[in-house]
ROGUDO-588550 format. One record per residue (C-alpha): x, y, z; residue in three letters. Coordinates in steps of 0.05 Angstrom, whole numbers, plus 5000, padded with zeros to 4 digits. Layout:
// residues N
<pt xx="X" yy="Y" zz="Z" type="Ala"/>
...
This chain:
// residues 385
<pt xx="5000" yy="5000" zz="5000" type="Met"/>
<pt xx="5028" yy="5068" zz="4981" type="Val"/>
<pt xx="5010" yy="5098" zz="5049" type="Asn"/>
<pt xx="5058" yy="5049" zz="5083" type="Asn"/>
<pt xx="5116" yy="5062" zz="5036" type="Met"/>
<pt xx="5148" yy="5119" zz="4998" type="Ile"/>
<pt xx="5115" yy="5128" zz="4929" type="Pro"/>
<pt xx="5154" yy="5134" zz="4865" type="Lys"/>
<pt xx="5111" yy="5190" zz="4837" type="Tyr"/>
<pt xx="5066" yy="5244" zz="4866" type="Val"/>
<pt xx="5025" yy="5277" zz="4810" type="Pro"/>
<pt xx="4980" yy="5337" zz="4824" type="Ile"/>
<pt xx="4916" yy="5329" zz="4784" type="Leu"/>
<pt xx="4848" yy="5363" zz="4778" type="Lys"/>
<pt xx="4791" yy="5321" zz="4806" type="Ala"/>
<pt xx="4756" yy="5320" zz="4738" type="Lys"/>
<pt xx="4730" yy="5268" zz="4690" type="Lys"/>
<pt xx="4791" yy="5269" zz="4644" type="Gly"/>
<pt xx="4838" yy="5254" zz="4701" type="Glu"/>
<pt xx="4790" yy="5203" zz="4731" type="Phe"/>
<pt xx="4786" yy="5164" zz="4666" type="Asp"/>
<pt xx="4862" yy="5165" zz="4659" type="Ala"/>
<pt xx="4871" yy="5136" zz="4729" type="Phe"/>
<pt xx="4818" yy="5084" zz="4717" type="Lys"/>
<pt xx="4858" yy="5059" zz="4658" type="Ser"/>
<pt xx="4925" yy="5051" zz="4694" type="Leu"/>
<pt xx="4956" yy="4983" zz="4707" type="Ser"/>
<pt xx="4962" yy="4958" zz="4778" type="Glu"/>
<pt xx="5038" yy="4965" zz="4779" type="Val"/>
<pt xx="5031" yy="5038" zz="4760" type="Val"/>
<pt xx="4977" yy="5053" zz="4811" type="Arg"/>
<pt xx="5013" yy="5023" zz="4870" type="Val"/>
<pt xx="5074" yy="5066" zz="4857" type="Asn"/>
<pt xx="5034" yy="5130" zz="4852" type="Thr"/>
<pt xx="5005" yy="5176" zz="4905" type="Leu"/>
<pt xx="4961" yy="5226" zz="4869" type="Pro"/>
<pt xx="4942" yy="5293" zz="4899" type="Ile"/>
<pt xx="4873" yy="5312" zz="4873" type="Phe"/>
<pt xx="4853" yy="5386" zz="4874" type="Glu"/>
<pt xx="4780" yy="5401" zz="4883" type="Leu"/>
<pt xx="4758" yy="5442" zz="4822" type="Pro"/>
<pt xx="4717" yy="5505" zz="4835" type="Lys"/>
<pt xx="4642" yy="5507" zz="4826" type="Leu"/>
<pt xx="4644" yy="5563" zz="4775" type="Thr"/>
<pt xx="4591" yy="5617" zz="4763" type="Glu"/>
<pt xx="4573" yy="5585" zz="4696" type="Ser"/>
<pt xx="4561" yy="5517" zz="4729" type="Lys"/>
<pt xx="4520" yy="5549" zz="4784" type="Leu"/>
<pt xx="4473" yy="5576" zz="4731" type="Lys"/>
<pt xx="4461" yy="5507" zz="4702" type="Asn"/>
<pt xx="4393" yy="5477" zz="4720" type="Arg"/>
<pt xx="4429" yy="5419" zz="4755" type="Lys"/>
<pt xx="4453" yy="5467" zz="4810" type="Tyr"/>
<pt xx="4411" yy="5530" zz="4803" type="Ser"/>
<pt xx="4349" yy="5496" zz="4829" type="Glu"/>
<pt xx="4383" yy="5467" zz="4891" type="Leu"/>
<pt xx="4386" yy="5497" zz="4961" type="Asp"/>
<pt xx="4455" yy="5465" zz="4971" type="Asn"/>
<pt xx="4493" yy="5468" zz="4905" type="Pro"/>
<pt xx="4562" yy="5472" zz="4937" type="Tyr"/>
<pt xx="4550" yy="5412" zz="4982" type="Glu"/>
<pt xx="4521" yy="5373" zz="4923" type="Thr"/>
<pt xx="4580" yy="5391" zz="4878" type="Phe"/>
<pt xx="4632" yy="5370" zz="4929" type="Ile"/>
<pt xx="4597" yy="5305" zz="4946" type="Asn"/>
<pt xx="4590" yy="5287" zz="4872" type="Glu"/>
<pt xx="4663" yy="5302" zz="4861" type="Cys"/>
<pt xx="4683" yy="5258" zz="4920" type="Ala"/>
<pt xx="4638" yy="5202" zz="4896" type="Ser"/>
<pt xx="4666" yy="5204" zz="4825" type="Asn"/>
<pt xx="4737" yy="5206" zz="4852" type="Leu"/>
<pt xx="4725" yy="5146" zz="4896" type="Ser"/>
<pt xx="4690" yy="5106" zz="4842" type="Ala"/>
<pt xx="4742" yy="5117" zz="4787" type="Asn"/>
<pt xx="4810" yy="5124" zz="4820" type="Val"/>
<pt xx="4835" yy="5055" zz="4837" type="Gly"/>
<pt xx="4881" yy="5074" zz="4895" type="Val"/>
<pt xx="4864" yy="5072" zz="4968" type="Asn"/>
<pt xx="4909" yy="5129" zz="4990" type="Ser"/>
<pt xx="4907" yy="5198" zz="4958" type="Leu"/>
<pt xx="4922" yy="5270" zz="4976" type="Gly"/>
<pt xx="4869" yy="5324" zz="4971" type="Val"/>
<pt xx="4874" yy="5399" zz="4967" type="Asp"/>
<pt xx="4829" yy="5459" zz="4957" type="Ile"/>
<pt xx="4883" yy="5503" zz="4926" type="His"/>
<pt xx="4838" yy="5539" zz="4876" type="Ser"/>
<pt xx="4786" yy="5558" zz="4929" type="Trp"/>
<pt xx="4789" yy="5614" zz="4980" type="Ala"/>
<pt xx="4819" yy="5584" zz="5043" type="Pro"/>
<pt xx="4756" yy="5601" zz="5084" type="Asn"/>
<pt xx="4706" yy="5571" zz="5035" type="Ser"/>
<pt xx="4646" yy="5535" zz="5064" type="Thr"/>
<pt xx="4584" yy="5499" zz="5040" type="Ile"/>
<pt xx="4513" yy="5525" zz="5054" type="Glu"/>
<pt xx="4510" yy="5501" zz="5126" type="Asn"/>
<pt xx="4577" yy="5534" zz="5145" type="Gly"/>
<pt xx="4620" yy="5471" zz="5144" type="Glu"/>
<pt xx="4688" yy="5482" zz="5113" type="His"/>
<pt xx="4696" yy="5452" zz="5044" type="Ile"/>
<pt xx="4760" yy="5415" zz="5062" type="Leu"/>
<pt xx="4724" yy="5381" zz="5119" type="Ser"/>
<pt xx="4666" yy="5362" zz="5073" type="Val"/>
<pt xx="4712" yy="5335" zz="5018" type="Phe"/>
<pt xx="4756" yy="5293" zz="5064" type="Thr"/>
<pt xx="4699" yy="5266" zz="5107" type="Ser"/>
<pt xx="4659" yy="5244" zz="5045" type="Thr"/>
<pt xx="4720" yy="5209" zz="5016" type="Leu"/>
<pt xx="4735" yy="5175" zz="5083" type="Asn"/>
<pt xx="4663" yy="5151" zz="5086" type="Thr"/>
<pt xx="4672" yy="5121" zz="5016" type="Leu"/>
<pt xx="4732" yy="5081" zz="5041" type="Gly"/>
<pt xx="4790" yy="5124" zz="5018" type="Lys"/>
<pt xx="4851" yy="5138" zz="5060" type="Asn"/>
<pt xx="4854" yy="5213" zz="5052" type="Val"/>
<pt xx="4918" yy="5253" zz="5063" type="Ile"/>
<pt xx="4899" yy="5326" zz="5070" type="Pro"/>
<pt xx="4946" yy="5379" zz="5042" type="Val"/>
<pt xx="4968" yy="5436" zz="5087" type="Ile"/>
<pt xx="4979" yy="5499" zz="5045" type="Gly"/>
<pt xx="5036" yy="5540" zz="5075" type="Tyr"/>
<pt xx="5011" yy="5600" zz="5037" type="Asp"/>
<pt xx="4942" yy="5594" zz="5068" type="Arg"/>
<pt xx="4961" yy="5577" zz="5140" type="Trp"/>
<pt xx="4950" yy="5648" zz="5166" type="Glu"/>
<pt xx="4876" yy="5644" zz="5149" type="Asp"/>
<pt xx="4844" yy="5628" zz="5216" type="Asp"/>
<pt xx="4786" yy="5587" zz="5189" type="Glu"/>
<pt xx="4833" yy="5546" zz="5144" type="Tyr"/>
<pt xx="4883" yy="5531" zz="5199" type="Ser"/>
<pt xx="4827" yy="5515" zz="5248" type="Thr"/>
<pt xx="4797" yy="5461" zz="5203" type="Val"/>
<pt xx="4866" yy="5430" zz="5193" type="Leu"/>
<pt xx="4877" yy="5428" zz="5268" type="Lys"/>
<pt xx="4810" yy="5393" zz="5276" type="Leu"/>
<pt xx="4828" yy="5343" zz="5221" type="Leu"/>
<pt xx="4893" yy="5328" zz="5258" type="Ala"/>
<pt xx="4853" yy="5299" zz="5316" type="Arg"/>
<pt xx="4833" yy="5240" zz="5273" type="Ser"/>
<pt xx="4886" yy="5241" zz="5218" type="Thr"/>
<pt xx="4961" yy="5229" zz="5226" type="Ser"/>
<pt xx="4986" yy="5237" zz="5155" type="Ser"/>
<pt xx="4989" yy="5304" zz="5120" type="Phe"/>
<pt xx="5025" yy="5335" zz="5060" type="Ile"/>
<pt xx="5056" yy="5403" zz="5073" type="Leu"/>
<pt xx="5054" yy="5442" zz="5008" type="Arg"/>
<pt xx="5109" yy="5495" zz="5002" type="Leu"/>
<pt xx="5104" yy="5545" zz="4945" type="Asp"/>
<pt xx="5136" yy="5611" zz="4926" type="Ser"/>
<pt xx="5115" yy="5643" zz="4992" type="Tyr"/>
<pt xx="5154" yy="5590" zz="5029" type="Ala"/>
<pt xx="5215" yy="5596" zz="4984" type="Phe"/>
<pt xx="5215" yy="5672" zz="4996" type="Glu"/>
<pt xx="5210" yy="5661" zz="5071" type="Asp"/>
<pt xx="5270" yy="5613" zz="5070" type="Met"/>
<pt xx="5313" yy="5672" zz="5049" type="Val"/>
<pt xx="5294" yy="5710" zz="5113" type="Glu"/>
<pt xx="5334" yy="5688" zz="5173" type="Asp"/>
<pt xx="5291" yy="5641" zz="5215" type="Gly"/>
<pt xx="5224" yy="5664" zz="5187" type="Leu"/>
<pt xx="5208" yy="5599" zz="5150" type="Phe"/>
<pt xx="5229" yy="5556" zz="5209" type="Glu"/>
<pt xx="5185" yy="5596" zz="5256" type="Glu"/>
<pt xx="5124" yy="5587" zz="5212" type="Asn"/>
<pt xx="5139" yy="5513" zz="5200" type="Leu"/>
<pt xx="5145" yy="5499" zz="5274" type="Glu"/>
<pt xx="5080" yy="5535" zz="5287" type="Asp"/>
<pt xx="5045" yy="5489" zz="5238" type="Ile"/>
<pt xx="5078" yy="5426" zz="5267" type="Ile"/>
<pt xx="5066" yy="5445" zz="5340" type="Asp"/>
<pt xx="4995" yy="5472" zz="5334" type="Ser"/>
<pt xx="4972" yy="5411" zz="5294" type="Met"/>
<pt xx="5012" yy="5362" zz="5337" type="Gly"/>
<pt xx="5042" yy="5331" zz="5275" type="Leu"/>
<pt xx="5086" yy="5269" zz="5276" type="Asp"/>
<pt xx="5131" yy="5290" zz="5219" type="Thr"/>
<pt xx="5153" yy="5218" zz="5208" type="Arg"/>
<pt xx="5083" yy="5205" zz="5180" type="Gln"/>
<pt xx="5080" yy="5268" zz="5138" type="Cys"/>
<pt xx="5113" yy="5291" zz="5074" type="Ser"/>
<pt xx="5133" yy="5358" zz="5044" type="Val"/>
<pt xx="5116" yy="5380" zz="4973" type="Leu"/>
<pt xx="5161" yy="5432" zz="4942" type="Leu"/>
<pt xx="5113" yy="5462" zz="4891" type="Asp"/>
<pt xx="5141" yy="5506" zz="4836" type="Phe"/>
<pt xx="5076" yy="5510" zz="4796" type="Gly"/>
<pt xx="5086" yy="5535" zz="4725" type="Asp"/>
<pt xx="5161" yy="5529" zz="4711" type="Val"/>
<pt xx="5158" yy="5547" zz="4637" type="Ser"/>
<pt xx="5197" yy="5612" zz="4650" type="Thr"/>
<pt xx="5240" yy="5586" zz="4707" type="Tyr"/>
<pt xx="5315" yy="5572" zz="4705" type="Ser"/>
<pt xx="5334" yy="5500" zz="4720" type="Ile"/>
<pt xx="5394" yy="5525" zz="4759" type="Ile"/>
<pt xx="5351" yy="5570" zz="4803" type="Asp"/>
<pt xx="5303" yy="5513" zz="4816" type="Met"/>
<pt xx="5359" yy="5466" zz="4835" type="Glu"/>
<pt xx="5386" yy="5518" zz="4883" type="Ser"/>
<pt xx="5319" yy="5527" zz="4917" type="Gln"/>
<pt xx="5308" yy="5452" zz="4924" type="Val"/>
<pt xx="5377" yy="5443" zz="4954" type="Ser"/>
<pt xx="5365" yy="5500" zz="5003" type="Glu"/>
<pt xx="5298" yy="5470" zz="5024" type="Ala"/>
<pt xx="5330" yy="5401" zz="5034" type="Ile"/>
<pt xx="5383" yy="5432" zz="5078" type="Asp"/>
<pt xx="5331" yy="5469" zz="5121" type="Ile"/>
<pt xx="5283" yy="5410" zz="5126" type="Leu"/>
<pt xx="5335" yy="5355" zz="5140" type="Lys"/>
<pt xx="5328" yy="5360" zz="5216" type="Asp"/>
<pt xx="5252" yy="5356" zz="5217" type="Tyr"/>
<pt xx="5249" yy="5281" zz="5199" type="Asn"/>
<pt xx="5194" yy="5284" zz="5148" type="Phe"/>
<pt xx="5177" yy="5217" zz="5116" type="Lys"/>
<pt xx="5198" yy="5242" zz="5048" type="Tyr"/>
<pt xx="5202" yy="5305" zz="5005" type="Leu"/>
<pt xx="5173" yy="5312" zz="4936" type="Ser"/>
<pt xx="5180" yy="5366" zz="4883" type="Ile"/>
<pt xx="5130" yy="5387" zz="4830" type="Ala"/>
<pt xx="5129" yy="5434" zz="4771" type="Gly"/>
<pt xx="5098" yy="5440" zz="4703" type="Cys"/>
<pt xx="5135" yy="5456" zz="4638" type="Ser"/>
<pt xx="5071" yy="5452" zz="4597" type="Ile"/>
<pt xx="5049" yy="5523" zz="4582" type="Thr"/>
<pt xx="4978" yy="5548" zz="4590" type="Ser"/>
<pt xx="4977" yy="5567" zz="4516" type="Asp"/>
<pt xx="4996" yy="5520" zz="4459" type="Ile"/>
<pt xx="5034" yy="5577" zz="4426" type="Asn"/>
<pt xx="5084" yy="5575" zz="4483" type="Gly"/>
<pt xx="5104" yy="5504" zz="4462" type="Met"/>
<pt xx="5092" yy="5499" zz="4387" type="Val"/>
<pt xx="5084" yy="5566" zz="4352" type="Ser"/>
<pt xx="5059" yy="5542" zz="4284" type="Ala"/>
<pt xx="4995" yy="5503" zz="4270" type="Ile"/>
<pt xx="5001" yy="5433" zz="4240" type="Asn"/>
<pt xx="5071" yy="5424" zz="4268" type="Ser"/>
<pt xx="5109" yy="5390" zz="4325" type="Thr"/>
<pt xx="5156" yy="5412" zz="4380" type="Gly"/>
<pt xx="5195" yy="5386" zz="4439" type="Val"/>
<pt xx="5187" yy="5417" zz="4508" type="Val"/>
<pt xx="5240" yy="5402" zz="4561" type="Ile"/>
<pt xx="5210" yy="5376" zz="4626" type="Arg"/>
<pt xx="5250" yy="5422" zz="4673" type="Lys"/>
<pt xx="5219" yy="5393" zz="4736" type="Glu"/>
<pt xx="5245" yy="5324" zz="4718" type="Tyr"/>
<pt xx="5314" yy="5350" zz="4701" type="Lys"/>
<pt xx="5317" yy="5385" zz="4769" type="Val"/>
<pt xx="5294" yy="5323" zz="4806" type="Trp"/>
<pt xx="5346" yy="5279" zz="4773" type="Lys"/>
<pt xx="5403" yy="5327" zz="4787" type="Thr"/>
<pt xx="5385" yy="5339" zz="4860" type="Val"/>
<pt xx="5371" yy="5265" zz="4871" type="Lys"/>
<pt xx="5439" yy="5247" zz="4842" type="Ser"/>
<pt xx="5475" yy="5294" zz="4890" type="Phe"/>
<pt xx="5431" yy="5273" zz="4950" type="Asn"/>
<pt xx="5422" yy="5198" zz="4941" type="Pro"/>
<pt xx="5407" yy="5187" zz="5015" type="Ser"/>
<pt xx="5349" yy="5238" zz="5015" type="Val"/>
<pt xx="5279" yy="5210" zz="5003" type="Asn"/>
<pt xx="5264" yy="5257" zz="4946" type="Leu"/>
<pt xx="5203" yy="5237" zz="4904" type="Val"/>
<pt xx="5186" yy="5263" zz="4835" type="Phe"/>
<pt xx="5121" yy="5299" zz="4822" type="Gly"/>
<pt xx="5089" yy="5343" zz="4769" type="Asp"/>
<pt xx="5022" yy="5368" zz="4742" type="Tyr"/>
<pt xx="5012" yy="5313" zz="4691" type="Gly"/>
<pt xx="4999" yy="5345" zz="4623" type="Ile"/>
<pt xx="4958" yy="5405" zz="4647" type="Ala"/>
<pt xx="4984" yy="5474" zz="4666" type="Asn"/>
<pt xx="4963" yy="5492" zz="4737" type="Pro"/>
<pt xx="4947" yy="5564" zz="4719" type="Asn"/>
<pt xx="4889" yy="5546" zz="4673" type="Val"/>
<pt xx="4827" yy="5563" zz="4713" type="Gly"/>
<pt xx="4766" yy="5519" zz="4722" type="Asp"/>
<pt xx="4723" yy="5572" zz="4690" type="Asp"/>
<pt xx="4762" yy="5575" zz="4625" type="Ile"/>
<pt xx="4721" yy="5558" zz="4563" type="Ile"/>
<pt xx="4764" yy="5550" zz="4500" type="Ala"/>
<pt xx="4719" yy="5540" zz="4439" type="Pro"/>
<pt xx="4779" yy="5551" zz="4393" type="Asp"/>
<pt xx="4824" yy="5501" zz="4429" type="Ala"/>
<pt xx="4873" yy="5469" zz="4381" type="Asn"/>
<pt xx="4874" yy="5395" zz="4369" type="Gly"/>
<pt xx="4938" yy="5371" zz="4403" type="Lys"/>
<pt xx="4974" yy="5312" zz="4434" type="Ile"/>
<pt xx="5022" yy="5322" zz="4493" type="Arg"/>
<pt xx="5063" yy="5259" zz="4491" type="Tyr"/>
<pt xx="5114" yy="5248" zz="4546" type="Thr"/>
<pt xx="5183" yy="5224" zz="4524" type="Ile"/>
<pt xx="5251" yy="5220" zz="4559" type="Ser"/>
<pt xx="5263" yy="5286" zz="4596" type="Asp"/>
<pt xx="5213" yy="5321" zz="4550" type="Ser"/>
<pt xx="5144" yy="5327" zz="4519" type="Tyr"/>
<pt xx="5134" yy="5315" zz="4445" type="Phe"/>
<pt xx="5077" yy="5361" zz="4426" type="Val"/>
<pt xx="5036" yy="5350" zz="4363" type="Val"/>
<pt xx="4995" yy="5412" zz="4346" type="Arg"/>
<pt xx="4937" yy="5417" zz="4298" type="Gly"/>
<pt xx="4889" yy="5476" zz="4291" type="Tyr"/>
<pt xx="4824" yy="5502" zz="4321" type="Ser"/>
<pt xx="4774" yy="5446" zz="4332" type="Arg"/>
<pt xx="4720" yy="5491" zz="4303" type="Arg"/>
<pt xx="4754" yy="5493" zz="4234" type="Gln"/>
<pt xx="4763" yy="5447" zz="4174" type="Leu"/>
<pt xx="4761" yy="5375" zz="4198" type="Glu"/>
<pt xx="4746" yy="5396" zz="4269" type="Lys"/>
<pt xx="4756" yy="5336" zz="4315" type="Gly"/>
<pt xx="4773" yy="5293" zz="4254" type="Gly"/>
<pt xx="4842" yy="5326" zz="4251" type="Gln"/>
<pt xx="4862" yy="5280" zz="4309" type="Met"/>
<pt xx="4870" yy="5222" zz="4260" type="His"/>
<pt xx="4926" yy="5258" zz="4225" type="Gly"/>
<pt xx="4958" yy="5282" zz="4290" type="Leu"/>
<pt xx="4959" yy="5211" zz="4317" type="Cys"/>
<pt xx="4989" yy="5185" zz="4252" type="Leu"/>
<pt xx="5043" yy="5239" zz="4256" type="Lys"/>
<pt xx="5060" yy="5215" zz="4327" type="Leu"/>
<pt xx="5062" yy="5142" zz="4305" type="Leu"/>
<pt xx="5113" yy="5161" zz="4251" type="Arg"/>
<pt xx="5155" yy="5206" zz="4295" type="Ser"/>
<pt xx="5198" yy="5152" zz="4326" type="Gly"/>
<pt xx="5173" yy="5170" zz="4396" type="His"/>
<pt xx="5111" yy="5125" zz="4399" type="Phe"/>
<pt xx="5118" yy="5071" zz="4452" type="Gln"/>
<pt xx="5069" yy="5022" zz="4420" type="Gly"/>
<pt xx="4996" yy="5008" zz="4432" type="Ser"/>
<pt xx="5009" yy="4960" zz="4490" type="Ser"/>
<pt xx="5048" yy="5011" zz="4531" type="Phe"/>
<pt xx="4986" yy="5042" zz="4562" type="Ser"/>
<pt xx="4912" yy="5052" zz="4550" type="Trp"/>
<pt xx="4928" yy="5121" zz="4524" type="Gly"/>
<pt xx="4976" yy="5093" zz="4472" type="Asp"/>
<pt xx="4924" yy="5042" zz="4451" type="Phe"/>
<pt xx="4874" yy="5099" zz="4439" type="Met"/>
<pt xx="4925" yy="5139" zz="4399" type="Ile"/>
<pt xx="4938" yy="5081" zz="4352" type="Glu"/>
<pt xx="4863" yy="5068" zz="4347" type="Thr"/>
<pt xx="4851" yy="5140" zz="4327" type="Cys"/>
<pt xx="4908" yy="5139" zz="4277" type="Ala"/>
<pt xx="4877" yy="5078" zz="4243" type="Asn"/>
<pt xx="4806" yy="5106" zz="4243" type="Tyr"/>
<pt xx="4787" yy="5051" zz="4293" type="Gly"/>
<pt xx="4719" yy="5047" zz="4325" type="Glu"/>
<pt xx="4700" yy="5054" zz="4398" type="Ile"/>
<pt xx="4629" yy="5034" zz="4416" type="Asn"/>
<pt xx="4612" yy="5028" zz="4342" type="Gly"/>
<pt xx="4636" yy="5098" zz="4322" type="Lys"/>
<pt xx="4702" yy="5120" zz="4290" type="Val"/>
<pt xx="4740" yy="5151" zz="4348" type="Phe"/>
<pt xx="4764" yy="5223" zz="4346" type="Val"/>
<pt xx="4754" yy="5241" zz="4419" type="Gly"/>
<pt xx="4734" yy="5304" zz="4457" type="Ser"/>
<pt xx="4782" yy="5351" zz="4491" type="Thr"/>
<pt xx="4766" yy="5314" zz="4556" type="Thr"/>
<pt xx="4781" yy="5247" zz="4523" type="Asn"/>
<pt xx="4849" yy="5273" zz="4502" type="Trp"/>
<pt xx="4865" yy="5296" zz="4572" type="Val"/>
<pt xx="4852" yy="5224" zz="4593" type="Ser"/>
<pt xx="4894" yy="5194" zz="4537" type="Ile"/>
<pt xx="4953" yy="5241" zz="4546" type="Asp"/>
<pt xx="4951" yy="5232" zz="4622" type="Thr"/>
<pt xx="4947" yy="5156" zz="4618" type="Ser"/>
<pt xx="5010" yy="5154" zz="4576" type="His"/>
<pt xx="5044" yy="5206" zz="4619" type="His"/>
<pt xx="5034" yy="5172" zz="4686" type="Ile"/>
<pt xx="5054" yy="5105" zz="4658" type="Thr"/>
<pt xx="5117" yy="5134" zz="4626" type="Phe"/>
<pt xx="5138" yy="5174" zz="4687" type="Val"/>
<pt xx="5132" yy="5117" zz="4737" type="Thr"/>
<pt xx="5174" yy="5073" zz="4690" type="Ser"/>
<pt xx="5229" yy="5125" zz="4679" type="Glu"/>
<pt xx="5232" yy="5142" zz="4753" type="Val"/>
<pt xx="5241" yy="5068" zz="4771" type="Arg"/>
<pt xx="5295" yy="5061" zz="4718" type="Glu"/>
<pt xx="5332" yy="5123" zz="4740" type="Phe"/>
<pt xx="5331" yy="5104" zz="4814" type="Glu"/>
<pt xx="5355" yy="5034" zz="4797" type="Tyr"/>
<pt xx="5412" yy="5063" zz="4755" type="Ser"/>
<pt xx="5430" yy="5111" zz="4812" type="Leu"/>
<pt xx="5431" yy="5054" zz="4862" type="Ala"/>
<pt xx="5476" yy="5013" zz="4818" type="Gln"/>
<pt xx="5524" yy="5071" zz="4810" type="Thr"/>
<pt xx="5525" yy="5082" zz="4885" type="Ser"/>
<pt xx="5539" yy="5009" zz="4898" type="Asn"/>
<pt xx="5598" yy="5010" zz="4850" type="Leu"/>
<pt xx="5628" yy="5070" zz="4885" type="Ser"/>
<pt xx="5628" yy="5036" zz="4953" type="Ile"/>
């Protein structure tokens, strides 16, 4: 069970259908090595206006319970992290109960081992810190999420340590059962050297606190396709900076339990209320140290969704394709390239389907490459003894 061991991979994912379907498709060996952190998406104004919610007295409670139910039904892991990062830290449902309390308690009732995330950047909000202290009465495992605010505080003499110890002491945490997430968010404009420096500094500060493990996360996928591939009907390679950083720091600190994490294939800055009718057809295909991005054009033009046949064929001929048996996502890519049918219809897929397909391949690829890198690192360490 992943909660009794150190995972190989900690992806941060939206608790949405695309990500659920991807997780549902994963093999057992991939799932047991993965500890996902699912972020509760916001109930946007546009959704609130839908009849499904507009006629209810408790739309927020209904939305969160439905999200928890879908998460439990589709994600085949018992342990998972949960966060409310995109919500205001004092958000409540209609009866005044905090949304983090509602989300975690519903998942617990459904049989999941929930590991709540503590947001360092939100700790000063009294309602947020209060609900976390209450959760700590019945929960021993937490994930402390450190972002840019924490990295800035680390520069100030003693400020970060003071805040960290306040969190640990006021919640009564046993750090040996908790982990720390070093979250860089969107790293598309970051320097790899600067990231490596910040991770190394954090490791040095945190080494005496005896956390179970540390993980890092970042996302090199940009929020706009133009930031990766500038021309329509073309391809490009995007360096996965977060993975480069993890490998380098891991190599220089082999004794540190440093776990890799990222945001899958979705940029964290894309809001839940974004509607993109002119979204381009695209495939974000994870390869060694990089993403191979195949870009089409607006799905409202020309062949519309049918352009995905050609994009998939371009991927198959690129030399990067891992084969249809590599993951469910790869099977669907080959099916689409060959005009194959799913449920009696030629498959082209919706934008949500392609989130599932790209994520399925990504998680499968990452868990494999992490295992291979750690094995290689262990062999090198043994030879040097």
